[in-house]
C-alpha positions in Angstrom: 76.3 168.8 95.6 77.2 165.2 94.8 74.1 163.0 94.3 73.4 159.6 95.8 70.3 157.8 94.5 68.6 155.2 96.7 66.2 152.8 94.9 63.9 150.8 97.0 63.5 147.3 95.4 63.1 144.9 98.3 59.4 144.2 98.0 58.1 140.7 97.2 55.2 141.7 95.0 52.8 139.1 96.3 49.9 140.5 94.2 51.8 139.8 91.0 51.3 136.1 91.8 54.6 135.3 90.1 57.8 133.5 90.8 59.6 136.5 89.3 60.5 139.3 91.8 58.4 142.3 91.2 61.2 144.6 90.0 62.1 142.1 87.3 58.6 142.1 85.8 59.0 143.2 82.2 57.8 146.6 80.9 58.4 147.3 77.2 60.8 144.4 77.1 63.0 145.5 80.1 62.7 144.9 83.8 60.9 147.5 85.8 64.1 148.2 87.8 66.1 148.8 84.6 63.8 151.7 83.6 64.4 153.2 87.1 68.1 152.7 86.9 68.3 154.3 83.4 66.4 157.3 84.7 68.7 157.6 87.7 71.8 157.4 85.5 70.5 160.4 83.5 71.0 162.5 86.7 74.7 161.7 86.7 74.8 160.4 90.3 78.0 159.7 92.3 76.4 156.5 93.6 73.3 154.4 93.0 72.2 152.2 95.9 69.6 149.5 95.3 68.0 148.2 98.5 67.1 144.6 97.8 65.4 141.8 99.7 63.0 139.2 98.2 64.6 137.4 95.3 67.8 139.3 95.9 70.2 136.9 94.2 68.1 136.8 91.1 67.8 140.6 91.1 71.5 141.1 91.5 72.2 138.5 88.7 70.0 140.4 86.3 72.0 143.5 86.8 75.4 142.1 87.2 76.9 144.3 84.5 75.5 147.5 86.1 77.6 149.8 88.4 75.2 149.5 91.4 75.9 149.4 95.1 73.7 146.6 96.6 72.2 147.1 100.1 70.4 144.2 101.8 67.2 144.8 103.7 67.0 141.5 105.5 63.7 142.3 107.2 61.0 144.3 105.3 60.0 146.8 108.0 58.9 149.6 105.8 60.2 152.2 103.5 61.9 154.2 106.2 63.7 151.1 107.4 64.8 150.4 103.8 66.4 153.9 103.4 68.0 153.4 106.8 70.0 150.5 105.4 71.6 152.7 102.8 72.0 156.0 104.6 75.0 154.9 106.6 76.9 154.5 103.3 76.3 158.0 102.0 78.5 160.9 102.9 77.0 163.9 104.7 77.8 166.3 101.9 75.7 164.4 99.4 72.1 165.0 98.4 69.9 161.8 98.6 67.2 161.1 96.0 64.8 158.2 96.9 63.3 156.3 94.0 61.2 153.1 93.8 61.9 150.1 91.7 58.3 149.7 90.8 57.7 153.4 89.6 59.3 153.2 86.2 57.9 156.2 84.2 59.0 159.2 86.2 61.1 161.6 84.1 64.7 162.7 84.9 63.8 166.3 84.4 61.1 166.1 87.2 63.6 164.4 89.5 66.2 167.0 88.7 63.9 169.7 90.1 63.6 167.7 93.3 67.4 167.4 93.6 67.8 171.1 93.0 65.5 172.0 95.8 67.3 169.5 98.2 70.7 171.0 97.2 69.6 174.2 98.8 68.8 172.4 102.1 65.2 171.6 101.8 63.3 168.3 102.1 61.8 168.1 98.6 58.7 166.0 98.0 57.1 165.0 94.7 53.4 165.3 94.9 50.5 164.5 92.6 46.9 165.7 92.5 44.4 162.8 91.8 40.7 162.6 91.4 40.9 159.3 93.3 43.8 159.1 95.7 42.8 155.7 97.2 45.9 153.9 98.5 48.1 157.0 98.5 49.4 159.0 101.5 47.9 162.5 101.7 49.8 165.7 102.0 48.8 167.6 105.1 49.1 171.4 105.0 48.3 174.1 107.5 46.0 177.1 106.8 48.9 178.9 105.2 49.6 176.1 102.8 52.7 174.9 104.5 53.4 171.2 104.6 52.9 169.8 108.1 53.2 166.0 107.4 52.0 163.1 105.4 49.3 160.6 106.5 49.2 157.1 105.0 45.9 156.0 103.5 45.4 153.3 106.1 46.0 155.8 109.0 43.9 158.6 107.6 40.5 159.8 109.0 37.6 160.7 106.8 38.6 164.4 106.4 42.1 163.5 105.5 40.9 160.9 102.9 39.1 163.8 101.1 42.5 165.4 100.3 43.4 165.1 96.7 47.0 166.0 96.9 48.9 162.8 97.3 52.4 161.7 98.1 54.3 159.9 95.4 57.0 158.6 97.8 59.8 160.2 95.8 61.8 162.7 97.7 65.2 164.3 98.0 67.1 165.7 101.0 70.5 166.6 102.3 72.1 163.4 103.5 73.1 164.7 106.9 69.6 166.0 107.7 67.9 162.8 106.3 70.1 160.7 108.6 68.9 162.7 111.6 65.2 162.4 110.6 65.4 158.7 109.9 66.8 158.2 113.4 63.6 159.6 114.9 61.2 157.2 113.1 58.9 155.0 115.0 56.4 152.2 114.2 53.2 153.4 115.9 51.0 153.0 112.8 48.5 150.5 111.3 51.3 148.6 109.6 53.8 148.6 112.5 56.4 149.8 110.0 58.9 152.6 109.7 57.3 154.9 107.3 59.6 157.1 105.2 56.8 159.6 105.0 57.1 160.3 108.8 60.4 162.1 108.2 58.3 165.0 106.9 56.7 165.7 110.3 60.1 165.3 112.0 61.6 167.7 109.5 58.9 170.2 110.2 59.5 170.0 113.9 63.2 170.7 113.3 62.2 173.8 111.3 63.7 172.5 108.0 62.3 174.0 104.8 59.8 171.7 103.0 59.5 172.1 99.3 57.0 170.4 97.1 57.0 169.8 93.3 53.7 168.8 91.7 54.2 166.2 88.9 52.7 167.5 85.7 51.6 164.2 84.4 50.2 161.7 87.0 51.1 158.8 84.7 54.8 159.5 85.6 54.2 158.2 89.2 52.1 155.2 88.5 53.3 152.3 90.6 53.1 148.6 89.9 51.8 146.2 92.5 49.9 143.8 90.3 49.5 142.7 86.7 46.6 145.1 86.2 48.7 148.0 87.2 51.6 146.7 85.1 49.3 146.6 82.0 48.2 150.2 82.7 51.8 151.4 83.0 52.7 149.5 79.8 49.8 151.3 78.0 51.0 154.6 79.3 54.5 153.9 78.2 53.3 152.9 74.7 51.3 156.1 74.5 54.3 158.3 75.4 56.5 156.6 72.8 53.8 156.8 70.2 53.5 160.6 70.8 57.3 160.9 70.5 57.3 159.2 67.1 54.4 161.3 65.8 56.2 164.5 67.0 59.2 163.4 65.1 57.3 163.0 61.8 55.7 159.6 61.7 52.1 158.8 61.0 50.7 155.9 63.0 47.6 154.2 61.6 46.5 153.7 65.2 48.7 155.0 68.1 47.0 152.5 70.5 48.1 149.6 68.4 51.9 149.9 68.2 54.3 148.4 70.7 57.6 150.2 71.2 60.2 148.4 73.4 63.4 150.4 73.0 65.0 153.4 71.5 63.2 154.0 68.2 64.0 156.9 66.0 62.2 158.0 62.8 62.7 160.6 60.1 60.0 162.5 58.3 57.0 161.0 56.7 57.3 157.5 58.0 54.1 155.5 58.1 53.6 152.6 60.6 50.5 150.4 60.3 48.7 148.6 63.1 50.3 145.8 65.1 53.9 146.8 64.6 56.4 145.8 67.3 59.6 147.8 67.4 62.2 146.4 69.8 65.7 147.6 70.8 67.5 150.2 68.8 65.5 150.8 65.6 65.9 153.6 63.0 63.5 154.3 60.2 64.6 156.6 57.4 62.4 159.1 55.6 59.3 157.8 54.0 59.7 154.3 55.3 56.5 152.3 55.3 56.0 149.6 57.8 53.0 147.3 57.1 50.7 145.7 59.6 52.0 143.1 62.1 55.7 143.6 61.4 58.4 143.0 64.0 61.6 145.0 63.8 64.4 144.6 66.3 67.8 146.3 66.5 67.7 147.3 62.8 68.1 150.2 60.4 65.8 150.7 57.5 66.8 153.1 54.7 64.7 155.9 53.2 61.8 155.0 50.9 61.8 151.3 51.8 58.6 149.4 52.2 58.3 146.7 54.8 55.2 144.7 53.9 52.8 142.9 56.2 53.9 140.2 58.7 57.6 140.6 58.1 60.2 140.0 60.8 63.5 141.9 60.8 66.2 141.3 63.5 69.6 142.8 63.8 69.7 143.7 60.1 70.2 146.7 57.9 68.1 147.5 54.8 69.2 150.1 52.2 67.1 152.8 50.6 64.2 152.1 48.2 64.0 148.4 49.0 60.9 146.1 49.2 60.7 143.5 52.0 57.9 141.0 52.3 55.1 140.2 52.9 55.9 137.3 55.3 59.7 137.8 54.9 62.3 137.2 57.6 65.6 139.0 57.9 67.7 137.4 60.6 70.8 138.7 62.3 73.6 139.7 60.0 71.4 140.4 57.0 72.9 143.4 55.2 70.9 144.7 52.2 72.0 147.5 50.0 69.6 149.9 48.1 66.9 148.7 45.6 66.8 145.1 47.0 63.7 143.1 46.8 63.0 140.3 49.3 59.6 138.7 48.7 57.1 136.5 50.4 58.3 133.6 52.6 62.0 134.5 52.0 64.5 134.1 54.8 67.9 135.8 54.8 70.5 135.1 57.5 74.1 136.4 57.9 74.3 137.5 54.3 75.0 140.6 52.2 72.9 141.4 49.2 74.1 144.1 46.9 72.3 146.8 44.9 69.3 145.9 42.8 69.2 142.2 43.6 66.0 140.2 44.0 65.0 137.2 46.1 61.3 137.2 45.6 59.7 133.9 46.5 60.1 131.0 49.0 63.9 131.0 49.3 66.6 130.7 51.9 69.7 132.8 51.7 72.1 131.9 54.5 75.8 132.7 55.0 76.0 134.1 51.5 77.5 137.1 49.6 75.1 138.1 46.8 76.3 140.6 44.3 74.4 143.4 42.5 71.5 142.8 39.9 71.2 139.2 40.9 67.9 137.3 40.4 67.3 134.4 42.7 64.4 132.2 41.6 61.7 130.8 43.7 62.5 127.9 46.0 66.3 128.5 45.9 68.3 127.3 49.0 71.9 128.1 49.9 72.8 124.8 51.6 75.2 126.4 54.1 75.4 123.7 56.9 77.1 120.3 56.5 76.0 119.0 59.9 79.0 120.4 61.7 80.2 123.7 60.1 78.7 126.6 58.1 80.0 127.5 54.7 79.6 130.5 52.4 77.9 130.8 49.0 79.1 133.6 46.7 76.8 134.7 43.9 78.5 137.3 41.8 77.0 140.3 40.0 74.4 139.7 37.4 73.9 136.0 38.1 70.5 134.4 37.5 69.5 131.5 39.7 66.7 129.3 38.3 63.8 128.3 40.5 64.2 125.3 42.8 68.0 125.3 42.8 70.2 124.0 45.6 73.5 125.8 46.0 75.7 123.5 48.2 78.3 125.6 49.9 81.1 126.4 49.7 80.4 127.3 46.1 80.7 130.4 43.8 78.3 131.3 41.1 80.3 133.4 38.6 79.5 136.9 37.3 76.5 136.8 34.8 76.2 133.1 35.2 72.9 131.3 34.8 71.9 128.3 36.9 69.1 126.2 35.3 66.0 125.6 37.3 66.0 122.5 39.5 69.8 122.2 39.7 71.9 121.1 42.6 75.2 123.0 42.3 78.1 121.5 44.2 81.0 123.1 42.2 81.5 126.7 41.1 79.5 127.8 38.1 81.4 129.5 35.3 80.9 133.2 34.7 78.7 134.1 31.8 77.6 130.5 31.1 74.6 128.2 31.8 75.2 125.6 34.4 72.6 122.9 35.2 72.3 119.5 36.7 69.4 117.4 35.7 68.7 113.6 35.2 67.1 112.6 32.0 63.3 112.7 32.3 61.6 109.4 31.9 58.0 108.1 32.0 57.4 104.7 33.7 54.8 102.7 31.7 52.2 100.6 33.4 52.8 102.3 36.8 49.8 102.7 39.0 49.4 105.0 41.9 49.0 103.1 45.3 45.4 103.0 46.7 44.3 102.5 50.3 43.6 98.9 51.3 40.1 98.0 52.4 
């Protein structure tokens, strides 16, 4: 059956104590709602409806590029009321899956089981067994184990509060039946709200089949209502991603001290030290070593490359068997071939560096094309900006740039050319020759260093 997903995202999130709507709070570098939308898309739905309320314009703006049907819940009168706002837009022959914008870790496979049960005509509920179910609605069963309803925590008596099987809130149902059950909801409860959970008792009374699926890992259904819960969910997310990397062949010096905020893939025998932050789409080839406190974003690192401590790599590619850092920065557009060395306090931006070249100390390479087997001495700067425009520096194969050189672009350093240390090069340097620019060294007699007055 066609699938329509309804995501409830209208809550204000007062306990966050934030000007940012709750569903826009960041988890692993992405808004909570984006995690939920990504999971929903994995189910290949016909439509995704997001029920919004507080901070609606801001939420919509954050997902302007997403194929989402927005549904306004002008008054927040409960979860049942929220689903009512969307149900009128959904055809009767669809299955409806209800998700929550603040429950970001549930897996698509688990939701797929719910949808499969609902496709056969059942009201399908995702449940979880908890040692401490405080705050959760409890699943009520009869002596035969059949579901008879759900009681919310605030409405439960002492015996019901002892029940450990809890409602996660996630459910799936045939659209036509769900529409009927929603019409029967009332507000006779502690919150004076339309509880979505009350459709269970209504479905039981109408003799509809009730199916339950127990979530295997309670962490999947952790919700976020405050910053403490957000931190717990973030820790759980990091732990899952760390396990995925280790399963794929990476060794993590400490799985609790790695931060993964994107789609990170690794090949065999990768080693990642403590404090690494991996953001966006990152790929680490075989035997890559990432030192402590490195940040890598949207980059590809070739096999046998070592990223030394405290290096930052953003939107760059690094070839095989290269050495980067410590304290190096590769900015967007840096493209390094194999066997390249980038040393301490070197910055590379929007530049290509060919096979076997070295920039080992305290240098800036920006808007440059560096050939193979080039040596760039300490303190070299490609002066790429004239105050209005960027210009390119070309350093051809085999060139040697002496320490403390300023290469004022646009300029070309010829093949196998040598630039003497301390030179400011404003015109192309001839291939195979020594080029240098130095004033005559003088000593000023009888000069005295200034001293402080008084």
